[in-house]
Every structure is written in C-alpha cells, then in structure tokens.
PDB file of N, CA, C and O in Angstrom:
ATOM      1  N   MET A   1      -3.568  -4.605  48.039  1.00  0.00           N
ATOM      2  CA  MET A   1      -4.135  -5.196  47.217  1.00  0.00           C
ATOM      3  C   MET A   1      -5.410  -4.790  46.333  1.00  0.00           C
ATOM      4  O   MET A   1      -5.414  -4.760  45.102  1.00  0.00           O
ATOM      5  N   LEU A   2      -6.395  -4.509  47.097  1.00  0.00           N
ATOM      6  CA  LEU A   2      -7.771  -3.840  46.731  1.00  0.00           C
ATOM      7  C   LEU A   2      -7.918  -2.572  46.082  1.00  0.00           C
ATOM      8  O   LEU A   2      -8.776  -2.104  45.334  1.00  0.00           O
ATOM      9  N   ARG A   3      -6.787  -2.119  46.598  1.00  0.00           N
ATOM     10  CA  ARG A   3      -6.572  -0.778  45.760  1.00  0.00           C
ATOM     11  C   ARG A   3      -5.783  -1.023  44.637  1.00  0.00           C
ATOM     12  O   ARG A   3      -5.497   0.099  44.220  1.00  0.00           O
ATOM     13  N   LYS A   4      -5.199  -1.974  43.812  1.00  0.00           N
ATOM     14  CA  LYS A   4      -4.677  -2.142  42.407  1.00  0.00           C
ATOM     15  C   LYS A   4      -5.463  -3.176  41.846  1.00  0.00           C
ATOM     16  O   LYS A   4      -5.078  -3.799  40.857  1.00  0.00           O
ATOM     17  N   LEU A   5      -6.718  -3.436  42.507  1.00  0.00           N
ATOM     18  CA  LEU A   5      -7.669  -4.573  41.906  1.00  0.00           C
ATOM     19  C   LEU A   5      -8.687  -3.471  41.216  1.00  0.00           C
ATOM     20  O   LEU A   5      -9.402  -3.770  40.260  1.00  0.00           O
ATOM     21  N   ARG A   6      -8.666  -2.235  41.783  1.00  0.00           N
ATOM     22  CA  ARG A   6      -9.722  -0.873  41.890  1.00  0.00           C
ATOM     23  C   ARG A   6      -9.142  -0.710  40.708  1.00  0.00           C
ATOM     24  O   ARG A   6      -9.622  -1.368  39.785  1.00  0.00           O
ATOM     25  N   ARG A   7      -8.124   0.076  40.451  1.00  0.00           N
ATOM     26  CA  ARG A   7      -7.245   0.398  39.190  1.00  0.00           C
ATOM     27  C   ARG A   7      -7.330  -0.303  38.170  1.00  0.00           C
ATOM     28  O   ARG A   7      -7.454   0.300  37.105  1.00  0.00           O
ATOM     29  N   ALA A   8      -7.311  -1.045  38.163  1.00  0.00           N
ATOM     30  CA  ALA A   8      -6.665  -2.147  37.210  1.00  0.00           C
ATOM     31  C   ALA A   8      -7.988  -2.598  36.540  1.00  0.00           C
ATOM     32  O   ALA A   8      -7.803  -3.329  35.566  1.00  0.00           O
ATOM     33  N   THR A   9      -9.699  -2.242  36.937  1.00  0.00           N
ATOM     34  CA  THR A   9     -10.923  -2.979  36.657  1.00  0.00           C
ATOM     35  C   THR A   9     -11.392  -1.433  35.954  1.00  0.00           C
ATOM     36  O   THR A   9     -11.944  -1.346  34.857  1.00  0.00           O
ATOM     37  N   ARG A  10     -11.034  -0.226  36.861  1.00  0.00           N
ATOM     38  CA  ARG A  10     -11.182   1.413  36.471  1.00  0.00           C
ATOM     39  C   ARG A  10     -11.432   1.399  34.774  1.00  0.00           C
ATOM     40  O   ARG A  10     -10.627   0.820  34.046  1.00  0.00           O
ATOM     41  N   ARG A  11     -12.381   1.953  34.344  1.00  0.00           N
ATOM     42  CA  ARG A  11     -12.896   2.019  32.787  1.00  0.00           C
ATOM     43  C   ARG A  11     -12.563   3.476  31.966  1.00  0.00           C
ATOM     44  O   ARG A  11     -12.981   4.598  32.252  1.00  0.00           O
ATOM     45  N   SER A  12     -11.929   3.191  31.176  1.00  0.00           N
ATOM     46  CA  SER A  12     -11.329   4.610  30.940  1.00  0.00           C
ATOM     47  C   SER A  12     -12.880   5.298  29.755  1.00  0.00           C
ATOM     48  O   SER A  12     -13.539   4.747  28.873  1.00  0.00           O
ATOM     49  N   PRO A  13     -12.909   6.602  30.314  1.00  0.00           N
ATOM     50  CA  PRO A  13     -14.004   7.042  29.600  1.00  0.00           C
ATOM     51  C   PRO A  13     -13.920   7.405  27.976  1.00  0.00           C
ATOM     52  O   PRO A  13     -13.010   7.412  27.147  1.00  0.00           O
ATOM     53  N   SER A  14     -15.442   7.724  27.953  1.00  0.00           N
ATOM     54  CA  SER A  14     -15.723   7.706  26.408  1.00  0.00           C
ATOM     55  C   SER A  14     -16.550   8.387  26.108  1.00  0.00           C
ATOM     56  O   SER A  14     -17.169   8.818  27.081  1.00  0.00           O
ATOM     57  N   GLY A  15     -16.934   8.762  25.060  1.00  0.00           N
ATOM     58  CA  GLY A  15     -17.678   9.880  24.442  1.00  0.00           C
ATOM     59  C   GLY A  15     -16.403  11.325  24.720  1.00  0.00           C
ATOM     60  O   GLY A  15     -15.195  11.560  24.690  1.00  0.00           O
ATOM     61  N   PRO A  16     -18.271  12.222  25.092  1.00  0.00           N
ATOM     62  CA  PRO A  16     -17.911  13.606  25.732  1.00  0.00           C
ATOM     63  C   PRO A  16     -16.643  13.321  26.733  1.00  0.00           C
ATOM     64  O   PRO A  16     -15.542  13.722  26.356  1.00  0.00           O
ATOM     65  N   ALA A  17     -16.754  12.611  28.060  1.00  0.00           N
ATOM     66  CA  ALA A  17     -16.057  12.619  28.831  1.00  0.00           C
ATOM     67  C   ALA A  17     -14.464  12.535  28.552  1.00  0.00           C
ATOM     68  O   ALA A  17     -13.554  13.219  29.018  1.00  0.00           O
ATOM     69  N   ALA A  18     -14.438  11.323  27.511  1.00  0.00           N
ATOM     70  CA  ALA A  18     -13.032  10.762  26.817  1.00  0.00           C
ATOM     71  C   ALA A  18     -12.546  12.201  26.518  1.00  0.00           C
ATOM     72  O   ALA A  18     -11.514  12.564  27.083  1.00  0.00           O
ATOM     73  N   ALA A  19     -13.279  13.185  25.561  1.00  0.00           N
ATOM     74  CA  ALA A  19     -12.916  14.230  25.193  1.00  0.00           C
ATOM     75  C   ALA A  19     -12.184  15.055  26.129  1.00  0.00           C
ATOM     76  O   ALA A  19     -11.017  15.429  26.021  1.00  0.00           O
ATOM     77  N   SER A  20     -13.292  15.379  27.388  1.00  0.00           N
ATOM     78  CA  SER A  20     -12.895  16.251  28.510  1.00  0.00           C
ATOM     79  C   SER A  20     -11.671  15.903  29.074  1.00  0.00           C
ATOM     80  O   SER A  20     -11.044  16.828  29.591  1.00  0.00           O
ATOM     81  N   ALA A  21     -11.018  14.412  29.106  1.00  0.00           N
ATOM     82  CA  ALA A  21     -10.021  13.809  29.794  1.00  0.00           C
ATOM     83  C   ALA A  21      -9.078  14.144  29.247  1.00  0.00           C
ATOM     84  O   ALA A  21      -8.122  14.539  29.914  1.00  0.00           O
ATOM     85  N   THR A  22      -9.003  14.098  27.541  1.00  0.00           N
ATOM     86  CA  THR A  22      -7.757  14.013  26.915  1.00  0.00           C
ATOM     87  C   THR A  22      -7.624  15.647  26.562  1.00  0.00           C
ATOM     88  O   THR A  22      -6.660  16.012  25.888  1.00  0.00           O
ATOM     89  N   LEU A  23      -8.630  16.642  27.041  1.00  0.00           N
ATOM     90  CA  LEU A  23      -8.040  17.998  26.833  1.00  0.00           C
ATOM     91  C   LEU A  23      -7.449  18.467  28.371  1.00  0.00           C
ATOM     92  O   LEU A  23      -6.878  19.547  28.526  1.00  0.00           O
ATOM     93  N   ILE A  24      -7.644  17.608  29.351  1.00  0.00           N
ATOM     94  CA  ILE A  24      -7.616  18.205  30.423  1.00  0.00           C
ATOM     95  C   ILE A  24      -5.979  17.377  30.926  1.00  0.00           C
ATOM     96  O   ILE A  24      -5.211  18.009  31.652  1.00  0.00           O
ATOM     97  N   ASP A  25      -5.713  16.341  30.575  1.00  0.00           N
ATOM     98  CA  ASP A  25      -4.376  16.102  30.147  1.00  0.00           C
ATOM     99  C   ASP A  25      -3.614  16.999  29.499  1.00  0.00           C
ATOM    100  O   ASP A  25      -2.733  17.524  30.179  1.00  0.00           O
ATOM    101  N   GLN A  26      -3.718  17.357  28.253  1.00  0.00           N
ATOM    102  CA  GLN A  26      -3.272  17.989  27.346  1.00  0.00           C
ATOM    103  C   GLN A  26      -2.639  19.580  27.884  1.00  0.00           C
ATOM    104  O   GLN A  26      -1.711  20.268  27.458  1.00  0.00           O
ATOM    105  N   ALA A  27      -3.374  19.724  28.729  1.00  0.00           N
ATOM    106  CA  ALA A  27      -3.590  21.770  29.963  1.00  0.00           C
ATOM    107  C   ALA A  27      -2.582  20.994  30.636  1.00  0.00           C
ATOM    108  O   ALA A  27      -1.574  21.652  30.375  1.00  0.00           O
ATOM    109  N   ALA A  28      -2.266  20.175  31.222  1.00  0.00           N
ATOM    110  CA  ALA A  28      -1.362  19.603  32.380  1.00  0.00           C
ATOM    111  C   ALA A  28      -0.120  19.508  32.410  1.00  0.00           C
ATOM    112  O   ALA A  28       0.706  19.931  33.218  1.00  0.00           O
ATOM    113  N   GLU A  29       0.027  18.586  30.937  1.00  0.00           N
ATOM    114  CA  GLU A  29       1.346  18.234  30.472  1.00  0.00           C
ATOM    115  C   GLU A  29       1.644  19.887  30.205  1.00  0.00           C
ATOM    116  O   GLU A  29       2.425  20.504  30.929  1.00  0.00           O
ATOM    117  N   ALA A  30       0.996  20.460  29.191  1.00  0.00           N
ATOM    118  CA  ALA A  30       1.285  21.943  28.660  1.00  0.00           C
ATOM    119  C   ALA A  30       2.279  22.621  30.162  1.00  0.00           C
ATOM    120  O   ALA A  30       3.448  23.006  30.198  1.00  0.00           O
ATOM    121  N   LEU A  31       1.160  22.541  31.344  1.00  0.00           N
ATOM    122  CA  LEU A  31       2.010  23.251  32.126  1.00  0.00           C
ATOM    123  C   LEU A  31       3.043  22.323  33.183  1.00  0.00           C
ATOM    124  O   LEU A  31       3.649  22.902  34.085  1.00  0.00           O
ATOM    125  N   GLY A  32       3.181  20.762  32.963  1.00  0.00           N
ATOM    126  CA  GLY A  32       4.103  20.067  33.663  1.00  0.00           C
ATOM    127  C   GLY A  32       3.778  19.820  34.798  1.00  0.00           C
ATOM    128  O   GLY A  32       4.693  19.980  35.607  1.00  0.00           O
ATOM    129  N   THR A  33       2.566  19.393  35.321  1.00  0.00           N
ATOM    130  CA  THR A  33       1.804  19.324  36.055  1.00  0.00           C
ATOM    131  C   THR A  33       1.253  17.730  36.028  1.00  0.00           C
ATOM    132  O   THR A  33       1.419  17.105  34.980  1.00  0.00           O
ATOM    133  N   SER A  34       0.545  17.014  37.264  1.00  0.00           N
ATOM    134  CA  SER A  34      -0.127  16.133  37.264  1.00  0.00           C
ATOM    135  C   SER A  34      -1.674  16.078  36.271  1.00  0.00           C
ATOM    136  O   SER A  34      -1.892  17.111  35.637  1.00  0.00           O
ATOM    137  N   ARG A  35      -2.400  15.282  36.170  1.00  0.00           N
ATOM    138  CA  ARG A  35      -3.736  15.722  36.119  1.00  0.00           C
ATOM    139  C   ARG A  35      -4.508  16.577  37.325  1.00  0.00           C
ATOM    140  O   ARG A  35      -4.996  17.706  37.284  1.00  0.00           O
ATOM    141  N   SER A  36      -4.423  15.475  38.572  1.00  0.00           N
ATOM    142  CA  SER A  36      -4.970  15.799  40.036  1.00  0.00           C
ATOM    143  C   SER A  36      -3.981  17.446  40.313  1.00  0.00           C
ATOM    144  O   SER A  36      -4.307  18.534  40.788  1.00  0.00           O
ATOM    145  N   GLU A  37      -2.728  16.917  39.756  1.00  0.00           N
ATOM    146  CA  GLU A  37      -2.740  18.914  40.041  1.00  0.00           C
ATOM    147  C   GLU A  37      -3.330  20.017  39.277  1.00  0.00           C
ATOM    148  O   GLU A  37      -3.813  21.002  39.834  1.00  0.00           O
ATOM    149  N   PHE A  38      -3.310  19.928  38.544  1.00  0.00           N
ATOM    150  CA  PHE A  38      -3.959  20.477  37.269  1.00  0.00           C
ATOM    151  C   PHE A  38      -5.437  21.054  38.031  1.00  0.00           C
ATOM    152  O   PHE A  38      -5.715  22.209  38.355  1.00  0.00           O
ATOM    153  N   MET A  39      -6.153  19.949  38.160  1.00  0.00           N
ATOM    154  CA  MET A  39      -7.426  19.937  38.406  1.00  0.00           C
ATOM    155  C   MET A  39      -7.938  20.719  39.905  1.00  0.00           C
ATOM    156  O   MET A  39      -9.057  21.208  40.057  1.00  0.00           O
ATOM    157  N   LEU A  40      -7.060  20.709  40.746  1.00  0.00           N
ATOM    158  CA  LEU A  40      -7.039  21.282  42.195  1.00  0.00           C
ATOM    159  C   LEU A  40      -6.377  22.463  41.889  1.00  0.00           C
ATOM    160  O   LEU A  40      -6.688  23.376  42.654  1.00  0.00           O
ATOM    161  N   GLU A  41      -5.369  22.832  40.818  1.00  0.00           N
ATOM    162  CA  GLU A  41      -5.464  24.146  41.201  1.00  0.00           C
ATOM    163  C   GLU A  41      -6.221  25.031  40.379  1.00  0.00           C
ATOM    164  O   GLU A  41      -6.259  26.234  40.638  1.00  0.00           O
ATOM    165  N   THR A  42      -7.247  24.190  38.737  1.00  0.00           N
ATOM    166  CA  THR A  42      -7.815  25.385  38.452  1.00  0.00           C
ATOM    167  C   THR A  42      -9.334  25.155  39.152  1.00  0.00           C
ATOM    168  O   THR A  42     -10.225  25.895  38.735  1.00  0.00           O
ATOM    169  N   ALA A  43      -9.685  24.140  40.222  1.00  0.00           N
ATOM    170  CA  ALA A  43     -10.594  24.424  40.492  1.00  0.00           C
ATOM    171  C   ALA A  43     -10.968  25.637  41.693  1.00  0.00           C
ATOM    172  O   ALA A  43     -11.986  26.243  42.029  1.00  0.00           O
ATOM    173  N   CYS A  44      -9.482  25.608  42.133  1.00  0.00           N
ATOM    174  CA  CYS A  44      -9.158  26.429  43.440  1.00  0.00           C
ATOM    175  C   CYS A  44      -9.386  28.117  42.502  1.00  0.00           C
ATOM    176  O   CYS A  44     -10.163  29.015  42.828  1.00  0.00           O
ATOM    177  N   HIS A  45      -8.562  28.108  41.476  1.00  0.00           N
ATOM    178  CA  HIS A  45      -8.960  29.548  40.553  1.00  0.00           C
ATOM    179  C   HIS A  45     -10.235  29.866  40.566  1.00  0.00           C
ATOM    180  O   HIS A  45     -10.473  30.860  41.253  1.00  0.00           O
ATOM    181  N   GLU A  46     -11.289  29.297  39.968  1.00  0.00           N
ATOM    182  CA  GLU A  46     -12.386  29.015  40.054  1.00  0.00           C
ATOM    183  C   GLU A  46     -13.699  29.683  41.219  1.00  0.00           C
ATOM    184  O   GLU A  46     -14.683  30.420  41.262  1.00  0.00           O
ATOM    185  N   ALA A  47     -12.766  28.719  42.106  1.00  0.00           N
ATOM    186  CA  ALA A  47     -13.672  28.837  43.556  1.00  0.00           C
ATOM    187  C   ALA A  47     -13.331  30.486  43.536  1.00  0.00           C
ATOM    188  O   ALA A  47     -14.270  31.282  43.555  1.00  0.00           O
ATOM    189  N   GLU A  48     -11.752  31.017  43.492  1.00  0.00           N
ATOM    190  CA  GLU A  48     -11.440  32.426  44.033  1.00  0.00           C
ATOM    191  C   GLU A  48     -12.258  33.449  43.171  1.00  0.00           C
ATOM    192  O   GLU A  48     -12.885  34.371  43.691  1.00  0.00           O
ATOM    193  N   ARG A  49     -12.207  33.214  41.741  1.00  0.00           N
ATOM    194  CA  ARG A  49     -13.301  33.827  40.670  1.00  0.00           C
ATOM    195  C   ARG A  49     -14.932  34.024  41.327  1.00  0.00           C
ATOM    196  O   ARG A  49     -15.577  35.060  41.489  1.00  0.00           O
ATOM    197  N   VAL A  50     -15.291  32.604  41.620  1.00  0.00           N
ATOM    198  CA  VAL A  50     -16.744  33.350  42.038  1.00  0.00           C
ATOM    199  C   VAL A  50     -16.788  33.371  43.592  1.00  0.00           C
ATOM    200  O   VAL A  50     -17.841  33.210  44.209  1.00  0.00           O
ATOM    201  N   LEU A  51     -16.030  33.502  43.969  1.00  0.00           N
ATOM    202  CA  LEU A  51     -16.115  33.761  45.497  1.00  0.00           C
ATOM    203  C   LEU A  51     -15.786  35.913  45.411  1.00  0.00           C
ATOM    204  O   LEU A  51     -16.381  36.767  46.069  1.00  0.00           O
ATOM    205  N   LEU A  52     -14.935  36.071  44.616  1.00  0.00           N
ATOM    206  CA  LEU A  52     -14.395  37.670  44.420  1.00  0.00           C
ATOM    207  C   LEU A  52     -15.613  38.079  44.139  1.00  0.00           C
ATOM    208  O   LEU A  52     -16.325  38.687  44.939  1.00  0.00           O
ATOM    209  N   GLY A  53     -16.005  37.702  42.720  1.00  0.00           N
ATOM    210  CA  GLY A  53     -17.691  38.197  42.067  1.00  0.00           C
ATOM    211  C   GLY A  53     -18.822  38.744  43.443  1.00  0.00           C
ATOM    212  O   GLY A  53     -19.569  39.722  43.464  1.00  0.00           O
ATOM    213  N   GLN A  54     -18.552  37.569  44.618  1.00  0.00           N
ATOM    214  CA  GLN A  54     -19.774  38.054  45.445  1.00  0.00           C
ATOM    215  C   GLN A  54     -19.070  38.780  46.672  1.00  0.00           C
ATOM    216  O   GLN A  54     -19.575  38.550  47.771  1.00  0.00           O
ATOM    217  N   ARG A  55     -18.287  39.381  46.641  1.00  0.00           N
ATOM    218  CA  ARG A  55     -17.843  40.209  47.540  1.00  0.00           C
ATOM    219  C   ARG A  55     -18.784  41.362  48.482  1.00  0.00           C
ATOM    220  O   ARG A  55     -19.715  41.656  47.733  1.00  0.00           O
ATOM    221  N   LEU A  56     -18.860  41.721  49.087  1.00  0.00           N
ATOM    222  CA  LEU A  56     -19.608  42.829  50.071  1.00  0.00           C
ATOM    223  C   LEU A  56     -18.756  43.744  50.218  1.00  0.00           C
ATOM    224  O   LEU A  56     -17.818  43.468  50.967  1.00  0.00           O
ATOM    225  N   PHE A  57     -18.773  45.016  49.625  1.00  0.00           N
ATOM    226  CA  PHE A  57     -17.996  46.342  50.187  1.00  0.00           C
ATOM    227  C   PHE A  57     -19.128  47.330  50.802  1.00  0.00           C
ATOM    228  O   PHE A  57     -19.894  48.044  50.155  1.00  0.00           O
ATOM    229  N   ARG A  58     -19.020  47.155  52.599  1.00  0.00           N
ATOM    230  CA  ARG A  58     -19.399  47.674  53.088  1.00  0.00           C
ATOM    231  C   ARG A  58     -19.103  49.505  52.974  1.00  0.00           C
ATOM    232  O   ARG A  58     -18.033  49.762  53.528  1.00  0.00           O
ATOM    233  N   LEU A  59     -19.610  50.439  52.552  1.00  0.00           N
ATOM    234  CA  LEU A  59     -19.187  51.502  52.832  1.00  0.00           C
ATOM    235  C   LEU A  59     -19.725  52.743  53.424  1.00  0.00           C
ATOM    236  O   LEU A  59     -20.886  52.951  53.068  1.00  0.00           O
ATOM    237  N   ASP A  60     -19.018  54.014  54.565  1.00  0.00           N
ATOM    238  CA  ASP A  60     -19.960  54.691  54.981  1.00  0.00           C
ATOM    239  C   ASP A  60     -20.496  55.475  53.797  1.00  0.00           C
ATOM    240  O   ASP A  60     -20.035  55.348  52.663  1.00  0.00           O
ATOM    241  N   GLU A  61     -21.611  56.391  54.154  1.00  0.00           N
ATOM    242  CA  GLU A  61     -22.130  57.229  52.960  1.00  0.00           C
ATOM    243  C   GLU A  61     -21.618  57.900  52.430  1.00  0.00           C
ATOM    244  O   GLU A  61     -21.838  57.889  51.219  1.00  0.00           O
ATOM    245  N   ASP A  62     -20.323  59.204  53.123  1.00  0.00           N
ATOM    246  CA  ASP A  62     -19.714  59.503  52.374  1.00  0.00           C
ATOM    247  C   ASP A  62     -18.787  58.860  51.513  1.00  0.00           C
ATOM    248  O   ASP A  62     -18.618  59.465  50.455  1.00  0.00           O
ATOM    249  N   VAL A  63     -18.171  57.869  51.643  1.00  0.00           N
ATOM    250  CA  VAL A  63     -17.322  56.763  50.625  1.00  0.00           C
ATOM    251  C   VAL A  63     -18.006  56.396  49.873  1.00  0.00           C
ATOM    252  O   VAL A  63     -17.463  56.346  48.769  1.00  0.00           O
ATOM    253  N   PHE A  64     -19.338  55.977  49.881  1.00  0.00           N
ATOM    254  CA  PHE A  64     -20.396  55.272  49.089  1.00  0.00           C
ATOM    255  C   PHE A  64     -20.784  56.778  47.857  1.00  0.00           C
ATOM    256  O   PHE A  64     -20.841  56.717  46.629  1.00  0.00           O
ATOM    257  N   GLY A  65     -20.959  57.810  48.615  1.00  0.00           N
ATOM    258  CA  GLY A  65     -21.519  59.091  47.664  1.00  0.00           C
ATOM    259  C   GLY A  65     -19.974  59.657  46.575  1.00  0.00           C
ATOM    260  O   GLY A  65     -20.137  60.263  45.517  1.00  0.00           O
ATOM    261  N   ARG A  66     -18.343  59.231  47.229  1.00  0.00           N
ATOM    262  CA  ARG A  66     -17.479  60.161  46.757  1.00  0.00           C
ATOM    263  C   ARG A  66     -16.764  58.602  45.508  1.00  0.00           C
ATOM    264  O   ARG A  66     -15.960  58.709  44.582  1.00  0.00           O
ATOM    265  N   VAL A  67     -17.431  57.414  45.992  1.00  0.00           N
ATOM    266  CA  VAL A  67     -17.343  56.382  44.653  1.00  0.00           C
ATOM    267  C   VAL A  67     -18.278  56.026  43.602  1.00  0.00           C
ATOM    268  O   VAL A  67     -18.009  55.532  42.507  1.00  0.00           O
ATOM    269  N   ARG A  68     -19.637  56.402  44.172  1.00  0.00           N
ATOM    270  CA  ARG A  68     -20.550  56.826  42.909  1.00  0.00           C
ATOM    271  C   ARG A  68     -20.201  57.838  42.203  1.00  0.00           C
ATOM    272  O   ARG A  68     -20.204  57.701  40.979  1.00  0.00           O
ATOM    273  N   ALA A  69     -19.865  58.932  42.709  1.00  0.00           N
ATOM    274  CA  ALA A  69     -19.648  60.204  41.850  1.00  0.00           C
ATOM    275  C   ALA A  69     -18.534  59.726  40.621  1.00  0.00           C
ATOM    276  O   ALA A  69     -18.713  59.985  39.431  1.00  0.00           O
ATOM    277  N   MET A  70     -17.640  59.159  41.030  1.00  0.00           N
ATOM    278  CA  MET A  70     -16.721  58.666  40.318  1.00  0.00           C
ATOM    279  C   MET A  70     -16.985  57.729  39.369  1.00  0.00           C
ATOM    280  O   MET A  70     -16.391  57.709  38.291  1.00  0.00           O
ATOM    281  N   LEU A  71     -17.984  56.805  39.737  1.00  0.00           N
ATOM    282  CA  LEU A  71     -18.311  56.264  38.556  1.00  0.00           C
ATOM    283  C   LEU A  71     -19.485  56.408  37.530  1.00  0.00           C
ATOM    284  O   LEU A  71     -19.758  55.861  36.462  1.00  0.00           O
ATOM    285  N   ASP A  72     -20.082  57.404  38.326  1.00  0.00           N
ATOM    286  CA  ASP A  72     -21.010  58.187  37.466  1.00  0.00           C
ATOM    287  C   ASP A  72     -20.370  59.232  36.093  1.00  0.00           C
ATOM    288  O   ASP A  72     -20.818  59.402  34.959  1.00  0.00           O
ATOM    289  N   ASN A  73     -19.129  59.811  36.796  1.00  0.00           N
ATOM    290  CA  ASN A  73     -18.414  61.127  35.662  1.00  0.00           C
ATOM    291  C   ASN A  73     -16.705  60.363  35.746  1.00  0.00           C
ATOM    292  O   ASN A  73     -15.623  60.825  36.109  1.00  0.00           O
ATOM    293  N   PRO A  74     -17.044  59.270  35.323  1.00  0.00           N
ATOM    294  CA  PRO A  74     -15.443  58.917  34.424  1.00  0.00           C
ATOM    295  C   PRO A  74     -14.889  59.742  34.096  1.00  0.00           C
ATOM    296  O   PRO A  74     -15.545  60.685  33.654  1.00  0.00           O
ATOM    297  N   PRO A  75     -13.342  59.864  34.125  1.00  0.00           N
ATOM    298  CA  PRO A  75     -12.585  61.192  33.432  1.00  0.00           C
ATOM    299  C   PRO A  75     -12.457  60.553  31.931  1.00  0.00           C
ATOM    300  O   PRO A  75     -12.562  59.394  31.530  1.00  0.00           O
ATOM    301  N   PRO A  76     -12.275  61.392  31.481  1.00  0.00           N
ATOM    302  CA  PRO A  76     -12.439  61.418  29.865  1.00  0.00           C
ATOM    303  C   PRO A  76     -11.240  59.947  29.016  1.00  0.00           C
ATOM    304  O   PRO A  76     -10.596  59.658  30.025  1.00  0.00           O
ATOM    305  N   PRO A  77     -10.810  59.233  28.163  1.00  0.00           N
ATOM    306  CA  PRO A  77     -10.076  58.123  28.009  1.00  0.00           C
ATOM    307  C   PRO A  77      -8.893  59.096  27.255  1.00  0.00           C
ATOM    308  O   PRO A  77      -9.059  59.986  26.421  1.00  0.00           O
ATOM    309  N   SER A  78      -7.553  58.552  27.909  1.00  0.00           N
ATOM    310  CA  SER A  78      -6.465  58.857  27.130  1.00  0.00           C
ATOM    311  C   SER A  78      -6.053  58.668  26.423  1.00  0.00           C
ATOM    312  O   SER A  78      -6.495  57.635  25.920  1.00  0.00           O
ATOM    313  N   ASP A  79      -4.674  59.433  25.488  1.00  0.00           N
ATOM    314  CA  ASP A  79      -4.581  58.774  24.046  1.00  0.00           C
ATOM    315  C   ASP A  79      -4.322  57.230  24.275  1.00  0.00           C
ATOM    316  O   ASP A  79      -4.872  56.293  23.697  1.00  0.00           O
ATOM    317  N   ALA A  80      -3.681  57.206  24.924  1.00  0.00           N
ATOM    318  CA  ALA A  80      -3.214  55.516  25.008  1.00  0.00           C
ATOM    319  C   ALA A  80      -4.876  54.332  25.060  1.00  0.00           C
ATOM    320  O   ALA A  80      -5.112  53.296  24.436  1.00  0.00           O
ATOM    321  N   MET A  81      -5.608  54.999  25.947  1.00  0.00           N
ATOM    322  CA  MET A  81      -6.500  53.969  25.851  1.00  0.00           C
ATOM    323  C   MET A  81      -7.524  54.184  24.557  1.00  0.00           C
ATOM    324  O   MET A  81      -8.071  53.150  24.172  1.00  0.00           O
ATOM    325  N   SER A  82      -7.798  55.227  23.948  1.00  0.00           N
ATOM    326  CA  SER A  82      -8.030  55.845  22.545  1.00  0.00           C
ATOM    327  C   SER A  82      -7.802  54.676  21.631  1.00  0.00           C
ATOM    328  O   SER A  82      -8.715  54.130  21.013  1.00  0.00           O
ATOM    329  N   GLY A  83      -6.226  54.227  21.561  1.00  0.00           N
ATOM    330  CA  GLY A  83      -5.508  53.706  20.715  1.00  0.00           C
ATOM    331  C   GLY A  83      -5.690  52.471  21.093  1.00  0.00           C
ATOM    332  O   GLY A  83      -5.723  51.784  20.072  1.00  0.00           O
ATOM    333  N   LEU A  84      -5.827  51.821  22.038  1.00  0.00           N
ATOM    334  CA  LEU A  84      -5.941  50.786  22.575  1.00  0.00           C
ATOM    335  C   LEU A  84      -7.134  50.210  21.964  1.00  0.00           C
ATOM    336  O   LEU A  84      -7.249  49.247  21.206  1.00  0.00           O
ATOM    337  N   LEU A  85      -8.138  51.138  22.538  1.00  0.00           N
ATOM    338  CA  LEU A  85      -9.834  50.747  22.324  1.00  0.00           C
ATOM    339  C   LEU A  85      -9.766  50.872  20.677  1.00  0.00           C
ATOM    340  O   LEU A  85     -10.225  49.789  20.315  1.00  0.00           O
ATOM    341  N   ARG A  86      -9.475  51.536  19.632  1.00  0.00           N
ATOM    342  CA  ARG A  86      -9.236  51.166  18.046  1.00  0.00           C
ATOM    343  C   ARG A  86      -8.605  50.162  17.131  1.00  0.00           C
ATOM    344  O   ARG A  86      -8.910  49.957  15.956  1.00  0.00           O
ATOM    345  N   ARG A  87      -7.752  49.613  17.789  1.00  0.00           N
ATOM    346  CA  ARG A  87      -6.723  48.467  17.624  1.00  0.00           C
ATOM    347  C   ARG A  87      -7.687  46.860  17.468  1.00  0.00           C
ATOM    348  O   ARG A  87      -8.092  46.262  18.465  1.00  0.00           O
ATOM    349  N   LYS A  88      -7.833  46.556  16.582  1.00  0.00           N
ATOM    350  CA  LYS A  88      -8.273  45.296  15.932  1.00  0.00           C
ATOM    351  C   LYS A  88      -7.870  44.019  17.255  1.00  0.00           C
ATOM    352  O   LYS A  88      -6.723  43.576  17.328  1.00  0.00           O
ATOM    353  N   ALA A  89      -8.642  43.692  17.929  1.00  0.00           N
ATOM    354  CA  ALA A  89      -8.604  42.666  18.917  1.00  0.00           C
ATOM    355  C   ALA A  89      -7.531  41.147  18.686  1.00  0.00           C
ATOM    356  O   ALA A  89      -7.421  40.697  17.546  1.00  0.00           O
ATOM    357  N   PRO A  90      -7.127  40.769  19.339  1.00  0.00           N
ATOM    358  CA  PRO A  90      -5.964  39.443  18.364  1.00  0.00           C
ATOM    359  C   PRO A  90      -6.910  38.097  17.827  1.00  0.00           C
ATOM    360  O   PRO A  90      -6.628  37.178  17.058  1.00  0.00           O
ATOM    361  N   TRP A  91      -8.279  38.450  18.669  1.00  0.00           N
ATOM    362  CA  TRP A  91      -8.989  36.982  18.512  1.00  0.00           C
ATOM    363  C   TRP A  91      -9.851  37.673  17.686  1.00  0.00           C
ATOM    364  O   TRP A  91     -10.730  36.812  17.682  1.00  0.00           O
ATOM    365  N   ASP A  92     -10.214  38.389  17.111  1.00  0.00           N
ATOM    366  CA  ASP A  92     -11.137  38.582  16.326  1.00  0.00           C
ATOM    367  C   ASP A  92     -10.501  38.613  14.698  1.00  0.00           C
ATOM    368  O   ASP A  92     -11.257  38.793  13.744  1.00  0.00           O
TER     369      ASP A  92
END
C-alpha cells in the first residue's frame, strides 16, 4: 500500500529534467525496452568505456620496444584508407 502511495505522489520532472526524461524515454522506446532497462544498459556501456580507457598493459622490454617501433614508424596509408580519408564525413 505504501509503495502505491509513493508512486501516486511522485512528482513528474520539470525543466531540464523533463527534457532528459523525455529523451531517455524516446531512446528506450526506439530500442523496444523500458526506461529502467535502457538506463541499466547505457550505464553498463559507459562503465565499460571508462574502464577500458584505464587499462594498464604490462609488457616486457622486448615487446614494448616492438610496439613502440610500430607506433613510431606506421606503414604508409593504403589506397583504400586514403580514399576514405578524402571523403566528406556524413555528419559534416
């Protein structure tokens, strides 16, 4: 009973919070999920992104030297890569 009462008296967000809630609801609906499912999945994706950006790679000196040499001397771009870089980006 108390849970029903809390839900019934919960206020709707207003201002920027309402716009955010609407945006989230639209995205969830586009994916065919609930707001809660969308929020959980989105939070997990962001958590993975943050953690992957902070990974530590431990390499012995030989492997580190080879990786550094590849980074310092990349191969020349292929014809396919050059063509791709010349194209206008779809968002421009």
